[in-house]
All heavy atoms as TSV, in Angstrom:
chain	resi	resn	atom	element	x	y	z
A	1	MET	N	N	0.850	-1.191	0.022
A	1	MET	CA	C	0.001	0.013	-0.010
A	1	MET	C	C	0.877	1.253	-0.007
A	1	MET	O	O	1.879	1.303	0.670
A	1	MET	CB	C	-0.882	0.074	1.240
A	1	MET	CG	C	-2.066	-0.843	1.245
A	1	MET	SD	S	-3.054	-0.471	2.671
A	1	MET	CE	C	-4.609	-0.704	1.929
A	2	SER	N	N	0.420	2.244	-0.706
A	2	SER	CA	C	1.196	3.510	-0.721
A	2	SER	C	C	0.754	4.383	0.398
A	2	SER	O	O	-0.274	4.193	1.061
A	2	SER	CB	C	0.989	4.209	-2.093
A	2	SER	OG	O	-0.327	4.682	-2.140
A	3	ALA	N	N	1.567	5.365	0.677
A	3	ALA	CA	C	1.269	6.294	1.761
A	3	ALA	C	C	-0.008	7.075	1.550
A	3	ALA	O	O	-0.733	7.382	2.489
A	3	ALA	CB	C	2.451	7.264	1.920
A	4	GLY	N	N	-0.334	7.393	0.295
A	4	GLY	CA	C	-1.550	8.131	-0.016
A	4	GLY	C	C	-2.779	7.334	0.309
A	4	GLY	O	O	-3.794	7.839	0.795
A	5	VAL	N	N	-2.752	6.032	0.028
A	5	VAL	CA	C	-3.919	5.162	0.313
A	5	VAL	C	C	-4.091	5.006	1.833
A	5	VAL	O	O	-5.218	5.087	2.329
A	5	VAL	CB	C	-3.719	3.805	-0.349
A	5	VAL	CG1	C	-4.813	2.845	0.073
A	5	VAL	CG2	C	-3.686	3.964	-1.871
A	6	ILE	N	N	-3.006	4.825	2.538
A	6	ILE	CA	C	-3.093	4.722	3.988
A	6	ILE	C	C	-3.673	6.034	4.606
A	6	ILE	O	O	-4.485	6.014	5.500
A	6	ILE	CB	C	-1.740	4.379	4.604
A	6	ILE	CG1	C	-1.322	2.972	4.149
A	6	ILE	CG2	C	-1.719	4.465	6.111
A	6	ILE	CD1	C	0.065	2.576	4.542
A	7	ALA	N	N	-3.171	7.174	4.112
A	7	ALA	CA	C	-3.664	8.457	4.628
A	7	ALA	C	C	-5.141	8.640	4.352
A	7	ALA	O	O	-5.882	9.139	5.222
A	7	ALA	CB	C	-2.862	9.600	3.987
A	8	MET	N	N	-5.619	8.212	3.197
A	8	MET	CA	C	-7.062	8.373	2.881
A	8	MET	C	C	-7.910	7.394	3.747
A	8	MET	O	O	-9.069	7.713	4.036
A	8	MET	CB	C	-7.271	8.080	1.389
A	8	MET	CG	C	-6.739	9.206	0.518
A	8	MET	SD	S	-7.333	10.852	1.001
A	8	MET	CE	C	-9.055	10.744	0.638
A	9	GLU	N	N	-7.360	6.268	4.131
A	9	GLU	CA	C	-8.131	5.373	4.998
A	9	GLU	C	C	-8.318	6.000	6.382
A	9	GLU	O	O	-9.321	5.758	7.034
A	9	GLU	CB	C	-7.407	3.996	5.134
A	9	GLU	CG	C	-7.467	3.189	3.868
A	9	GLU	CD	C	-6.691	1.881	4.035
A	9	GLU	OE1	O	-6.100	1.641	5.124
A	9	GLU	OE2	O	-6.669	1.119	3.075
A	10	ASP	N	N	-7.399	6.767	6.827
A	10	ASP	CA	C	-7.451	7.405	8.148
A	10	ASP	C	C	-8.089	8.776	8.098
A	10	ASP	O	O	-8.243	9.452	9.146
A	10	ASP	CB	C	-6.030	7.529	8.734
A	10	ASP	CG	C	-5.461	6.148	9.062
A	10	ASP	OD1	O	-6.240	5.204	9.268
A	10	ASP	OD2	O	-4.219	6.043	9.094
A	11	ALA	N	N	-8.452	9.272	6.948
A	11	ALA	CA	C	-8.989	10.631	6.788
A	11	ALA	C	C	-10.232	10.809	7.632
A	11	ALA	O	O	-10.439	11.853	8.246
A	11	ALA	CB	C	-9.234	10.990	5.343
A	12	GLY	N	N	-11.141	9.853	7.629
A	12	GLY	CA	C	-12.363	9.943	8.411
A	12	GLY	C	C	-12.105	10.115	9.874
A	12	GLY	O	O	-12.750	10.916	10.575
A	13	PHE	N	N	-11.201	9.311	10.358
A	13	PHE	CA	C	-10.801	9.406	11.794
A	13	PHE	C	C	-10.199	10.764	12.124
A	13	PHE	O	O	-10.542	11.388	13.152
A	13	PHE	CB	C	-9.824	8.277	12.142
A	13	PHE	CG	C	-9.289	8.355	13.550
A	13	PHE	CD1	C	-10.071	7.986	14.610
A	13	PHE	CD2	C	-8.016	8.820	13.785
A	13	PHE	CE1	C	-9.594	8.060	15.888
A	13	PHE	CE2	C	-7.506	8.874	15.069
A	13	PHE	CZ	C	-8.317	8.490	16.159
A	14	ILE	N	N	-9.366	11.266	11.263
A	14	ILE	CA	C	-8.682	12.522	11.500
A	14	ILE	C	C	-9.698	13.678	11.434
A	14	ILE	O	O	-9.718	14.548	12.344
A	14	ILE	CB	C	-7.541	12.729	10.489
A	14	ILE	CG1	C	-6.440	11.693	10.747
A	14	ILE	CG2	C	-6.961	14.150	10.571
A	14	ILE	CD1	C	-5.387	11.620	9.622
A	15	ILE	N	N	-10.523	13.714	10.441
A	15	ILE	CA	C	-11.490	14.775	10.294
A	15	ILE	C	C	-12.523	14.707	11.470
A	15	ILE	O	O	-12.869	15.733	12.026
A	15	ILE	CB	C	-12.212	14.724	8.928
A	15	ILE	CG1	C	-11.205	15.046	7.838
A	15	ILE	CG2	C	-13.403	15.625	8.870
A	15	ILE	CD1	C	-11.682	14.775	6.441
A	16	GLY	N	N	-12.934	13.500	11.793
A	16	GLY	CA	C	-13.875	13.332	12.929
A	16	GLY	C	C	-13.263	13.832	14.240
A	16	GLY	O	O	-13.974	14.417	15.082
A	17	SER	N	N	-11.989	13.585	14.427
A	17	SER	CA	C	-11.302	14.063	15.623
A	17	SER	C	C	-11.307	15.580	15.678
A	17	SER	O	O	-11.515	16.197	16.737
A	17	SER	CB	C	-9.881	13.515	15.684
A	17	SER	OG	O	-9.889	12.129	15.764
A	18	TYR	N	N	-10.990	16.197	14.553
A	18	TYR	CA	C	-11.047	17.712	14.513
A	18	TYR	C	C	-12.434	18.208	14.782
A	18	TYR	O	O	-12.588	19.193	15.521
A	18	TYR	CB	C	-10.549	18.190	13.142
A	18	TYR	CG	C	-9.043	18.350	13.053
A	18	TYR	CD1	C	-8.278	17.413	12.367
A	18	TYR	CD2	C	-8.361	19.375	13.633
A	18	TYR	CE1	C	-6.905	17.553	12.279
A	18	TYR	CE2	C	-7.038	19.549	13.574
A	18	TYR	CZ	C	-6.283	18.632	12.877
A	18	TYR	OH	O	-4.916	18.753	12.810
A	19	VAL	N	N	-13.469	17.614	14.192
A	19	VAL	CA	C	-14.826	18.071	14.419
A	19	VAL	C	C	-15.220	17.915	15.897
A	19	VAL	O	O	-15.808	18.823	16.487
A	19	VAL	CB	C	-15.798	17.291	13.502
A	19	VAL	CG1	C	-17.217	17.551	13.885
A	19	VAL	CG2	C	-15.551	17.718	12.077
A	20	LEU	N	N	-14.881	16.752	16.465
A	20	LEU	CA	C	-15.183	16.512	17.873
A	20	LEU	C	C	-14.493	17.518	18.776
A	20	LEU	O	O	-15.065	18.090	19.735
A	20	LEU	CB	C	-14.850	15.096	18.254
A	20	LEU	CG	C	-15.167	14.677	19.693
A	20	LEU	CD1	C	-16.627	14.752	19.974
A	20	LEU	CD2	C	-14.615	13.293	19.940
A	21	THR	N	N	-13.201	17.773	18.514
A	21	THR	CA	C	-12.454	18.718	19.318
A	21	THR	C	C	-13.033	20.139	19.236
A	21	THR	O	O	-13.213	20.771	20.241
A	21	THR	CB	C	-10.975	18.725	18.822
A	21	THR	OG1	O	-10.418	17.418	18.986
A	21	THR	CG2	C	-10.173	19.769	19.619
A	22	PHE	N	N	-13.388	20.540	18.006
A	22	PHE	CA	C	-13.998	21.876	17.832
A	22	PHE	C	C	-15.331	21.965	18.579
A	22	PHE	O	O	-15.627	22.975	19.237
A	22	PHE	CB	C	-14.185	22.179	16.360
A	22	PHE	CG	C	-14.864	23.498	16.126
A	22	PHE	CD1	C	-14.197	24.662	16.258
A	22	PHE	CD2	C	-16.226	23.505	15.736
A	22	PHE	CE1	C	-14.849	25.882	16.046
A	22	PHE	CE2	C	-16.863	24.708	15.514
A	22	PHE	CZ	C	-16.139	25.902	15.666
A	23	ALA	N	N	-16.140	20.904	18.518
A	23	ALA	CA	C	-17.441	20.916	19.160
A	23	ALA	C	C	-17.309	21.008	20.646
A	23	ALA	O	O	-18.063	21.736	21.319
A	23	ALA	CB	C	-18.241	19.677	18.730
A	24	VAL	N	N	-16.350	20.249	21.236
A	24	VAL	CA	C	-16.161	20.302	22.674
A	24	VAL	C	C	-15.698	21.673	23.124
A	24	VAL	O	O	-16.181	22.197	24.107
A	24	VAL	CB	C	-15.170	19.204	23.117
A	24	VAL	CG1	C	-14.736	19.360	24.548
A	24	VAL	CG2	C	-15.807	17.833	22.927
A	25	ILE	N	N	-14.767	22.246	22.415
A	25	ILE	CA	C	-14.234	23.561	22.791
A	25	ILE	C	C	-15.340	24.620	22.646
A	25	ILE	O	O	-15.488	25.480	23.517
A	25	ILE	CB	C	-13.009	23.940	21.936
A	25	ILE	CG1	C	-11.839	23.047	22.336
A	25	ILE	CG2	C	-12.650	25.393	22.089
A	25	ILE	CD1	C	-10.622	23.186	21.437
A	26	ALA	N	N	-16.138	24.570	21.591
A	26	ALA	CA	C	-17.226	25.511	21.397
A	26	ALA	C	C	-18.269	25.372	22.505
A	26	ALA	O	O	-18.794	26.352	23.037
A	26	ALA	CB	C	-17.875	25.334	20.017
A	27	GLY	N	N	-18.615	24.125	22.848
A	27	GLY	CA	C	-19.587	23.886	23.930
A	27	GLY	C	C	-19.068	24.389	25.272
A	27	GLY	O	O	-19.830	24.998	26.059
A	28	PHE	N	N	-17.807	24.133	25.559
A	28	PHE	CA	C	-17.235	24.648	26.805
A	28	PHE	C	C	-17.221	26.170	26.840
A	28	PHE	O	O	-17.563	26.788	27.882
A	28	PHE	CB	C	-15.813	24.120	26.993
A	28	PHE	CG	C	-15.146	24.598	28.260
A	28	PHE	CD1	C	-15.528	24.116	29.479
A	28	PHE	CD2	C	-14.139	25.525	28.180
A	28	PHE	CE1	C	-14.910	24.580	30.644
A	28	PHE	CE2	C	-13.515	25.975	29.311
A	28	PHE	CZ	C	-13.919	25.491	30.561
A	29	THR	N	N	-16.872	26.832	25.758
A	29	THR	CA	C	-16.860	28.271	25.666
A	29	THR	C	C	-18.261	28.832	25.864
A	29	THR	O	O	-18.471	29.781	26.646
A	29	THR	CB	C	-16.309	28.719	24.295
A	29	THR	OG1	O	-14.995	28.191	24.141
A	29	THR	CG2	C	-16.272	30.236	24.190
A	30	TRP	N	N	-19.282	28.219	25.259
A	30	TRP	CA	C	-20.642	28.667	25.378
A	30	TRP	C	C	-21.092	28.556	26.838
A	30	TRP	O	O	-21.746	29.435	27.360
A	30	TRP	CB	C	-21.580	27.841	24.454
A	30	TRP	CG	C	-22.984	28.167	24.628
A	30	TRP	CD1	C	-23.645	29.283	24.122
A	30	TRP	CD2	C	-23.970	27.407	25.280
A	30	TRP	NE1	N	-24.973	29.223	24.464
A	30	TRP	CE2	C	-25.189	28.087	25.179
A	30	TRP	CE3	C	-23.935	26.192	25.957
A	30	TRP	CZ2	C	-26.353	27.575	25.726
A	30	TRP	CZ3	C	-25.101	25.695	26.516
A	30	TRP	CH2	C	-26.275	26.394	26.387
A	31	ARG	N	N	-20.746	27.440	27.464
A	31	ARG	CA	C	-21.183	27.218	28.853
A	31	ARG	C	C	-20.513	28.230	29.815
A	31	ARG	O	O	-21.168	28.730	30.736
A	31	ARG	CB	C	-20.804	25.791	29.297
A	31	ARG	CG	C	-21.267	25.447	30.637
A	31	ARG	CD	C	-21.020	24.030	30.973
A	31	ARG	NE	N	-21.436	23.785	32.365
A	31	ARG	CZ	C	-21.245	22.635	32.965
A	31	ARG	NH1	N	-20.691	21.627	32.356
A	31	ARG	NH2	N	-21.636	22.483	34.202
A	32	VAL	N	N	-19.233	28.499	29.628
A	32	VAL	CA	C	-18.535	29.466	30.477
A	32	VAL	C	C	-19.105	30.871	30.319
A	32	VAL	O	O	-19.372	31.620	31.287
A	32	VAL	CB	C	-17.009	29.438	30.213
A	32	VAL	CG1	C	-16.339	30.603	30.842
A	32	VAL	CG2	C	-16.413	28.147	30.673
A	33	LEU	N	N	-19.335	31.299	29.063
A	33	LEU	CA	C	-19.864	32.650	28.830
A	33	LEU	C	C	-21.332	32.738	29.371
A	33	LEU	O	O	-21.696	33.767	29.926
A	33	LEU	CB	C	-19.872	32.937	27.318
A	33	LEU	CG	C	-18.497	33.140	26.712
A	33	LEU	CD1	C	-18.581	33.334	25.213
A	33	LEU	CD2	C	-17.779	34.302	27.369
A	34	ARG	N	N	-22.117	31.715	29.213
A	34	ARG	CA	C	-23.495	31.725	29.733
A	34	ARG	C	C	-23.449	31.818	31.263
A	34	ARG	O	O	-24.237	32.623	31.852
A	34	ARG	CB	C	-24.218	30.482	29.263
A	34	ARG	CG	C	-25.723	30.488	29.687
A	34	ARG	CD	C	-26.400	29.238	29.266
A	34	ARG	NE	N	-25.744	28.090	29.924
A	34	ARG	CZ	C	-26.302	26.949	30.156
A	34	ARG	NH1	N	-27.569	26.742	29.776
A	34	ARG	NH2	N	-25.673	25.995	30.787
A	35	GLY	N	N	-22.593	31.055	31.875
A	35	GLY	CA	C	-22.474	31.119	33.351
A	35	GLY	C	C	-22.025	32.472	33.826
A	35	GLY	O	O	-22.487	33.005	34.852
A	36	GLY	N	N	-21.106	33.094	33.124
A	36	GLY	CA	C	-20.603	34.416	33.487
A	36	GLY	C	C	-21.709	35.451	33.358
A	36	GLY	O	O	-21.833	36.351	34.199
A	37	ARG	N	N	-22.498	35.349	32.340
A	37	ARG	CA	C	-23.616	36.309	32.175
A	37	ARG	C	C	-24.669	36.118	33.269
A	37	ARG	O	O	-25.224	37.116	33.761
A	37	ARG	CB	C	-24.272	36.136	30.829
A	37	ARG	CG	C	-23.434	36.609	29.690
A	37	ARG	CD	C	-24.116	36.547	28.351
A	37	ARG	NE	N	-23.237	37.018	27.314
A	37	ARG	CZ	C	-23.014	36.341	26.174
A	37	ARG	NH1	N	-23.654	35.204	25.954
A	37	ARG	NH2	N	-22.213	36.810	25.279
A	38	ARG	N	N	-24.917	34.896	33.636
A	38	ARG	CA	C	-25.866	34.630	34.740
A	38	ARG	C	C	-25.332	35.220	36.085
A	38	ARG	O	O	-26.095	35.818	36.860
A	38	ARG	CB	C	-26.144	33.155	34.917
A	38	ARG	CG	C	-27.013	32.579	33.914
A	38	ARG	CD	C	-27.342	31.120	34.199
A	38	ARG	NE	N	-28.261	30.581	33.224
A	38	ARG	CZ	C	-28.581	29.297	33.187
A	38	ARG	NH1	N	-28.064	28.465	34.093
A	38	ARG	NH2	N	-29.425	28.829	32.302
A	39	LEU	N	N	-24.078	35.024	36.331
A	39	LEU	CA	C	-23.505	35.570	37.526
A	39	LEU	C	C	-23.466	37.081	37.513
A	39	LEU	O	O	-23.649	37.712	38.572
A	39	LEU	CB	C	-22.096	35.024	37.744
A	39	LEU	CG	C	-22.012	33.525	38.158
A	39	LEU	CD1	C	-20.567	33.079	38.180
A	39	LEU	CD2	C	-22.684	33.279	39.478
A	40	ALA	N	N	-23.194	37.691	36.379
A	40	ALA	CA	C	-23.126	39.135	36.267
A	40	ALA	C	C	-24.486	39.748	36.497
A	40	ALA	O	O	-24.607	40.859	37.015
A	40	ALA	CB	C	-22.594	39.536	34.880
A	41	ASP	N	N	-25.557	39.024	36.161
A	41	ASP	CA	C	-26.915	39.535	36.415
A	41	ASP	C	C	-27.216	39.616	37.875
A	41	ASP	O	O	-28.080	40.395	38.290
A	41	ASP	CB	C	-27.959	38.672	35.681
A	41	ASP	CG	C	-27.928	38.827	34.187
A	41	ASP	OD1	O	-27.396	39.888	33.719
A	41	ASP	OD2	O	-28.436	37.941	33.502
A	42	ARG	N	N	-26.538	38.819	38.695
A	42	ARG	CA	C	-26.822	38.756	40.102
A	42	ARG	C	C	-26.096	39.877	40.905
A	42	ARG	O	O	-26.321	40.051	42.074
A	42	ARG	CB	C	-26.426	37.384	40.687
A	42	ARG	CG	C	-27.261	36.265	40.068
A	42	ARG	CD	C	-26.766	34.871	40.441
A	42	ARG	NE	N	-26.719	34.711	41.875
A	42	ARG	CZ	C	-26.264	33.659	42.489
A	42	ARG	NH1	N	-25.821	32.647	41.754
A	42	ARG	NH2	N	-26.282	33.546	43.781
A	43	ILE	N	N	-25.185	40.577	40.251
A	43	ILE	CA	C	-24.374	41.583	40.939
A	43	ILE	C	C	-24.966	42.950	40.592
A	43	ILE	O	O	-25.319	43.260	39.466
A	43	ILE	CB	C	-22.908	41.510	40.500
A	43	ILE	CG1	C	-22.335	40.143	40.858
A	43	ILE	CG2	C	-22.083	42.608	41.045
A	43	ILE	CD1	C	-20.931	39.927	40.329
A	44	ASP	N	N	-25.003	43.847	41.625
A	44	ASP	CA	C	-25.494	45.200	41.359
A	44	ASP	C	C	-24.553	45.934	40.413
A	44	ASP	O	O	-23.344	45.671	40.371
A	44	ASP	CB	C	-25.529	46.002	42.687
A	44	ASP	CG	C	-26.633	45.447	43.616
A	44	ASP	OD1	O	-27.597	44.905	43.116
A	44	ASP	OD2	O	-26.471	45.614	44.829
A	45	ASP	N	N	-25.114	46.881	39.635
A	45	ASP	CA	C	-24.309	47.649	38.697
A	45	ASP	C	C	-23.187	48.425	39.377
A	45	ASP	O	O	-22.166	48.667	38.794
A	45	ASP	CB	C	-25.226	48.585	37.859
A	45	ASP	CG	C	-26.007	47.792	36.820
A	45	ASP	OD1	O	-25.618	46.679	36.490
A	45	ASP	OD2	O	-27.042	48.332	36.381
A	46	ASP	N	N	-23.422	48.875	40.618
A	46	ASP	CA	C	-22.388	49.648	41.336
A	46	ASP	C	C	-21.172	48.813	41.661
A	46	ASP	O	O	-20.072	49.324	41.797
A	46	ASP	CB	C	-23.013	50.229	42.636
A	46	ASP	CG	C	-24.090	51.249	42.351
A	46	ASP	OD1	O	-24.076	51.823	41.225
A	46	ASP	OD2	O	-24.911	51.485	43.253
A	47	ASP	N	N	-21.380	47.536	41.808
A	47	ASP	CA	C	-20.244	46.618	42.154
A	47	ASP	C	C	-19.524	46.098	40.932
A	47	ASP	O	O	-18.524	45.398	41.107
A	47	ASP	CB	C	-20.796	45.444	42.955
A	47	ASP	CG	C	-21.288	45.865	44.349
A	47	ASP	OD1	O	-20.838	46.892	44.857
A	47	ASP	OD2	O	-22.160	45.143	44.868
A	48	LYS	N	N	-19.964	46.399	39.756
A	48	LYS	CA	C	-19.286	45.955	38.550
A	48	LYS	C	C	-18.217	46.998	38.131
A	48	LYS	O	O	-18.492	47.923	37.460
A	48	LYS	CB	C	-20.280	45.781	37.400
A	48	LYS	CG	C	-21.324	44.675	37.672
A	48	LYS	CD	C	-22.313	44.596	36.534
A	48	LYS	CE	C	-23.385	43.618	36.816
A	48	LYS	NZ	N	-24.407	43.589	35.772
A	49	TYR	N	N	-17.018	46.755	38.623
A	49	TYR	CA	C	-15.925	47.706	38.344
A	49	TYR	C	C	-15.519	47.672	36.889
A	49	TYR	O	O	-14.822	48.564	36.419
A	49	TYR	CB	C	-14.726	47.432	39.231
A	49	TYR	CG	C	-14.135	46.043	39.129
A	49	TYR	CD1	C	-13.156	45.808	38.135
A	49	TYR	CD2	C	-14.567	45.000	39.909
A	49	TYR	CE1	C	-12.638	44.547	37.990
A	49	TYR	CE2	C	-14.034	43.764	39.753
A	49	TYR	CZ	C	-13.082	43.513	38.812
A	49	TYR	OH	O	-12.531	42.286	38.655
A	50	TRP	N	N	-15.905	46.631	36.142
A	50	TRP	CA	C	-15.477	46.511	34.730
A	50	TRP	C	C	-16.425	47.200	33.762
A	50	TRP	O	O	-16.161	47.243	32.594
A	50	TRP	CB	C	-15.330	45.052	34.343
A	50	TRP	CG	C	-16.612	44.277	34.490
A	50	TRP	CD1	C	-17.568	44.125	33.532
A	50	TRP	CD2	C	-17.052	43.519	35.612
A	50	TRP	NE1	N	-18.583	43.331	34.008
A	50	TRP	CE2	C	-18.277	42.969	35.293
A	50	TRP	CE3	C	-16.502	43.313	36.876
A	50	TRP	CZ2	C	-19.025	42.193	36.204
A	50	TRP	CZ3	C	-17.238	42.539	37.786
A	50	TRP	CH2	C	-18.451	41.976	37.427
A	51	THR	N	N	-17.516	47.800	34.313
A	51	THR	CA	C	-18.453	48.548	33.449
A	51	THR	C	C	-18.325	50.004	33.628
A	51	THR	O	O	-17.800	50.520	34.564
A	51	THR	CB	C	-19.891	48.109	33.710
A	51	THR	OG1	O	-20.217	48.369	35.070
A	51	THR	CG2	C	-20.125	46.672	33.391
């Protein structure tokens, strides 16, 4: 078997790994941002030194 054929056999695994990694990172980012927004809503505007 040539290197090109072996690489094409593993292409699905490699692409799937990239998709899964991107999905996990995007989900984690969404969850952290959503949690931060919920916590920011619980703090008075006077105590938000970043605004």
